[in-house]
C-alpha positions as CSV (number, residue, x, y, z in Angstrom):
1,M,10.2,-57.9,380.8
2,E,10.3,-57.1,377.4
3,D,7.2,-56.0,375.7
4,N,6.4,-57.6,372.6
5,R,2.9,-55.9,372.2
6,N,2.5,-54.0,368.5
7,D,2.5,-50.6,369.1
8,G,0.9,-50.1,365.8
9,R,4.3,-48.9,363.9
10,S,5.7,-50.8,361.4
11,T,9.5,-52.2,362.8
12,E,10.6,-53.5,359.2
13,P,12.5,-50.5,356.8
14,V,10.1,-48.5,354.4
15,R,10.3,-49.3,350.8
16,K,9.8,-46.8,348.0
17,K,7.2,-47.7,345.8
18,K,8.7,-47.9,342.0
19,Y,6.9,-46.9,338.6
20,K,6.9,-48.4,335.5
21,I,7.2,-46.7,332.4
22,L,4.9,-47.7,329.6
23,W,6.9,-46.6,326.7
24,D,4.7,-48.1,324.3
25,R,1.8,-45.8,325.3
26,V,4.1,-43.0,325.7
27,I,4.9,-43.7,321.9
28,V,1.5,-43.7,320.7
29,A,0.8,-40.7,322.8
30,A,3.2,-38.6,320.7
31,I,2.2,-39.6,317.9
32,V,-1.5,-38.8,318.0
33,L,-0.6,-35.9,319.7
34,I,2.0,-34.7,316.2
35,V,-1.4,-35.8,314.0
36,V,-3.8,-33.9,315.9
37,I,-0.9,-30.6,315.5
38,V,-0.5,-31.6,312.0
39,I,-4.0,-31.6,311.0
40,I,-4.6,-28.5,313.0
41,C,-1.7,-26.7,311.0
42,V,-3.3,-28.0,307.4
43,L,-6.4,-26.7,308.3
44,I,-5.4,-23.0,309.7
45,S,-3.5,-23.1,305.9
46,A,-6.2,-24.0,303.9
47,L,-8.4,-21.7,305.7
48,V,-5.9,-18.5,305.5
49,G,-5.5,-19.7,301.6
50,A,-9.3,-19.6,300.8
51,V,-9.4,-16.1,302.6
52,K,-6.5,-14.9,300.9
53,N,-7.9,-16.4,297.3
54,A,-11.6,-14.8,298.1
55,F,-9.8,-11.2,298.6
56,K,-7.7,-11.9,295.4
57,K,-11.2,-12.8,293.8
58,D,-12.6,-9.7,294.4
59,D,-9.6,-7.8,293.4
60,D,-9.4,-9.5,290.1
61,S,-13.6,-8.8,289.4
62,S,-13.1,-4.9,290.3
63,S,-10.3,-5.2,287.8
64,V,-11.8,-6.6,285.1
65,K,-15.0,-4.4,285.7
66,A,-12.4,-1.5,286.1
67,N,-10.9,-2.7,282.5
68,A,-14.3,-3.2,281.1
69,S,-15.4,0.1,282.1
70,A,-12.4,1.9,280.5
71,Q,-12.7,-0.5,277.1
72,S,-16.4,0.8,276.8
73,S,-15.1,4.6,277.6
74,I,-12.7,4.1,274.6
75,A,-14.8,2.3,272.4
76,D,-17.5,4.9,273.3
77,S,-15.2,7.9,272.1
78,S,-13.2,6.4,269.1
79,P,-14.8,7.6,265.6
80,E,-16.0,4.2,264.7
81,S,-17.9,3.6,267.1
82,N,-19.6,7.5,266.9
83,K,-20.5,6.2,263.2
84,E,-24.3,6.9,262.8
85,D,-25.4,3.6,261.7
86,E,-27.5,3.0,258.2
87,H,-30.5,5.4,257.8
88,M,-29.8,6.9,261.3
89,F,-29.1,10.2,262.6
90,T,-29.2,11.6,265.9
91,V,-31.9,14.6,267.0
92,V,-31.9,16.8,270.6
93,I,-35.2,16.9,271.6
94,D,-35.5,19.9,274.1
95,A,-38.4,19.7,276.6
96,G,-39.0,23.1,277.5
97,H,-38.6,24.6,281.0
98,G,-38.7,22.0,284.2
99,G,-38.3,22.2,287.8
100,E,-38.4,25.3,289.4
101,D,-39.0,26.9,285.7
102,I,-43.1,26.1,285.3
103,G,-43.0,28.3,282.5
104,A,-46.5,29.2,281.5
105,T,-49.5,28.4,283.2
106,D,-53.0,28.4,282.6
107,F,-56.1,31.0,284.2
108,S,-56.1,28.8,287.2
109,E,-52.3,27.9,287.3
110,T,-52.9,24.4,288.2
111,R,-51.9,23.6,284.8
112,Y,-48.0,24.2,284.4
113,E,-46.1,24.7,280.7
114,K,-43.1,22.4,281.8
115,D,-45.6,19.1,282.4
116,D,-46.9,19.3,278.8
117,C,-43.9,20.3,276.9
118,L,-42.4,17.0,278.9
119,R,-45.3,14.5,278.2
120,I,-45.3,15.3,274.2
121,A,-41.6,15.2,274.4
122,L,-41.3,11.7,275.7
123,L,-43.8,10.8,273.1
124,V,-42.1,12.4,270.3
125,E,-38.6,10.3,271.5
126,K,-40.8,6.9,271.2
127,Y,-42.1,7.5,267.6
128,L,-38.5,8.8,266.6
129,K,-36.8,5.6,268.2
130,E,-39.6,3.8,266.5
131,K,-38.5,5.1,263.6
132,D,-34.5,3.9,264.6
133,I,-33.3,7.5,264.8
134,G,-31.1,8.4,267.9
135,V,-32.3,10.6,270.4
136,I,-31.0,12.6,272.8
137,M,-33.2,14.4,275.7
138,T,-32.3,17.6,277.2
139,R,-34.5,16.2,280.0
140,S,-36.1,13.3,280.8
141,E,-38.3,14.5,284.1
142,D,-38.9,17.7,285.8
143,V,-35.4,19.0,286.6
144,Y,-34.2,22.1,285.6
145,V,-31.8,22.9,283.1
146,T,-30.2,26.0,281.7
147,L,-30.7,27.0,278.6
148,D,-26.6,27.3,278.3
149,E,-26.6,23.3,279.3
150,R,-29.2,22.4,276.6
151,C,-27.3,24.2,274.1
152,R,-24.0,22.4,275.2
153,V,-25.5,18.9,275.0
154,A,-26.7,19.4,271.9
155,N,-23.3,20.8,270.4
156,D,-21.6,17.8,272.6
157,A,-23.4,15.3,270.9
158,D,-22.7,16.6,267.5
159,A,-26.6,16.1,267.1
160,A,-28.0,16.5,263.5
161,L,-31.2,18.5,264.5
162,F,-32.6,20.3,267.2
163,V,-35.6,21.1,268.4
164,S,-37.4,22.7,271.5
165,L,-41.5,22.1,272.3
166,H,-42.9,24.7,274.0
167,R,-46.2,26.1,275.1
168,N,-47.3,29.8,274.5
169,L,-48.5,32.9,276.4
170,Y,-49.8,35.8,275.4
171,E,-51.2,38.7,277.7
172,G,-54.4,38.7,276.3
173,E,-56.6,36.6,273.4
174,A,-54.4,34.5,270.9
175,Q,-54.7,31.1,270.3
176,G,-52.5,28.6,267.7
177,V,-49.1,27.1,266.5
178,E,-45.8,28.8,265.9
179,V,-42.3,27.9,265.8
180,W,-39.4,30.1,265.5
181,V,-36.3,30.1,263.6
182,N,-33.0,31.9,264.0
183,N,-33.6,35.5,262.1
184,S,-30.6,34.6,259.9
185,R,-33.4,32.4,257.9
186,P,-31.4,29.2,257.5
187,V,-32.7,26.9,255.1
188,V,-32.5,23.8,256.8
189,D,-34.2,25.4,260.2
190,T,-36.8,26.9,258.2
191,A,-37.9,23.7,256.6
192,L,-37.7,21.8,259.9
193,A,-40.0,24.3,261.4
194,Q,-42.6,24.5,258.5
195,N,-42.2,20.4,258.3
196,I,-43.5,20.2,261.4
197,L,-46.2,23.0,261.2
198,D,-47.7,21.4,258.5
199,G,-47.5,18.0,260.3
200,M,-49.4,19.6,263.5
201,K,-51.9,21.3,261.1
202,S,-52.6,18.1,259.3
203,V,-54.1,16.9,262.7
204,G,-56.1,20.2,263.5
205,I,-55.2,23.3,265.4
206,S,-56.6,26.1,266.1
207,E,-54.9,28.4,264.0
208,D,-51.1,28.4,261.7
209,R,-49.4,31.4,263.2
210,G,-46.5,30.7,260.6
211,V,-43.0,30.0,260.8
212,N,-41.3,33.1,262.4
213,Y,-37.7,34.6,262.8
214,G,-35.9,36.0,265.7
215,Y,-37.8,36.4,268.6
216,R,-41.2,37.8,269.4
217,G,-41.9,41.5,269.1
218,N,-38.0,41.8,268.0
219,E,-36.5,40.0,265.0
220,L,-33.2,41.3,265.4
221,V,-32.5,39.0,268.1
222,N,-33.1,34.9,268.5
223,Y,-34.3,32.7,271.0
224,Q,-30.8,31.0,272.7
225,V,-31.4,28.0,272.0
226,N,-31.8,29.0,267.8
227,R,-28.8,31.1,268.4
228,E,-26.3,28.8,270.3
229,T,-26.8,25.5,268.9
230,D,-24.8,24.4,266.2
231,M,-27.1,22.3,263.7
232,P,-30.3,23.5,262.7
233,S,-33.1,24.0,265.2
234,C,-36.4,25.8,265.6
235,L,-38.8,26.2,268.6
236,V,-42.6,25.2,268.4
237,E,-44.7,27.1,270.3
238,M,-47.8,24.3,270.5
239,G,-50.9,26.7,271.4
240,F,-51.5,28.7,274.3
241,M,-51.7,27.7,278.1
242,Q,-54.2,30.5,278.3
243,D,-56.7,29.4,275.5
244,A,-59.5,26.8,276.0
245,Q,-59.4,25.4,273.0
246,D,-55.5,25.0,272.5
247,N,-55.4,23.3,275.6
248,E,-58.1,20.9,274.6
249,L,-56.8,20.2,271.2
250,F,-53.2,19.4,273.1
251,D,-54.7,16.9,274.9
252,T,-56.8,15.2,272.9
253,N,-54.1,15.3,270.0
254,I,-51.2,14.8,271.9
255,D,-50.0,11.6,270.4
256,A,-51.1,12.2,267.0
257,Y,-49.1,16.0,267.2
258,A,-46.2,13.8,268.5
259,K,-46.2,11.7,265.6
260,A,-46.5,14.1,263.8
261,I,-43.5,15.8,265.0
262,A,-41.5,12.7,264.5
263,E,-42.4,12.4,260.9
264,A,-41.6,15.9,260.2
265,I,-38.3,15.6,262.1
266,Y,-37.5,12.4,259.6
267,K,-38.6,14.4,256.3
268,T,-36.4,17.0,257.3
269,A,-33.6,14.5,257.7
270,C,-34.1,13.1,254.5
271,D,-34.7,15.9,252.4
272,A,-31.1,17.6,254.0
273,G,-29.3,14.5,252.9
274,M,-28.6,13.4,256.5
275,V,-30.1,9.9,255.8
276,E,-27.7,7.2,254.0
277,G,-29.2,6.0,250.8
278,I,-32.1,9.3,250.5
279,D,-30.6,11.8,248.6
280,R,-33.4,14.6,248.3
281,T,-30.7,17.6,249.2
282,L,-31.9,21.3,250.2
283,P,-30.4,24.3,248.5
284,E,-27.3,24.8,250.5
285,D,-27.5,27.5,253.2
286,S,-26.0,30.7,252.5
287,S,-27.4,32.8,255.3
288,D,-25.0,34.1,257.8
289,S,-25.7,32.5,261.2
290,S,-23.0,34.6,262.7
291,D,-25.6,36.7,265.2
292,T,-24.3,37.4,268.4
293,S,-27.5,38.8,269.5
294,S,-29.6,37.0,272.5
295,S,-32.7,36.9,274.3
296,E,-33.9,34.0,276.7
297,A,-36.1,30.6,275.4
298,A,-39.8,31.2,276.5
């Protein structure tokens, strides 16, 4: 007998499932993908451009700064830029000693000459600048500067005058102010020294020890700053470090001393014809300053 029961298997032929491609969706997806790619490319290109521009600006800035610096250096070294302004000249103020070179000390060895020299030198600088006078300092802080370098700075600057400020030392009892000049006794140098001494004396000093020539104890040699500077110069000894009265006078009158020194420098420049529009020319110096002897500054 034929068995017609369904055993669970279809007796009809198997049909393959057909898939319909939705081309409209494919096209839309492709367009969206292309747009996204284009946007990404544009963003990358913009980012690269921004980075390049940033580097270019830095390079341009550096170039501008370099050019400005070069032009400034050229301008500073040109004859016209170095021309002194009307009623102007340049003076070098040399604060003696400095750094490890403390100079003389008081009896307690707690007061150093280098500090007193710098204190008054900075005040002299202030008063000179108030008069529109150009000032070059051999040091403006507590540093060691060789005597060779002090002279080189003054000569390279082609300064009109050079004033070295010191305190004095003596093995024994001594007091007062003295000023030292080259032993060839040049006229302008001597006038500068005398004007400074007179100015400090008008303020008040313990003793006027005069304008001296050469080096203490040996007039045949000179202090290096008076020998190797090309301009009129002097070395001022502003009282003795181991004299209580000189120290008291220095501390009490330091501002007045500085102002007197500045006034003396200006007077000397005017008298020597260094200031335009003021003609009080001193006699020409006929002395021979070719001295080759040497001595270190005090």
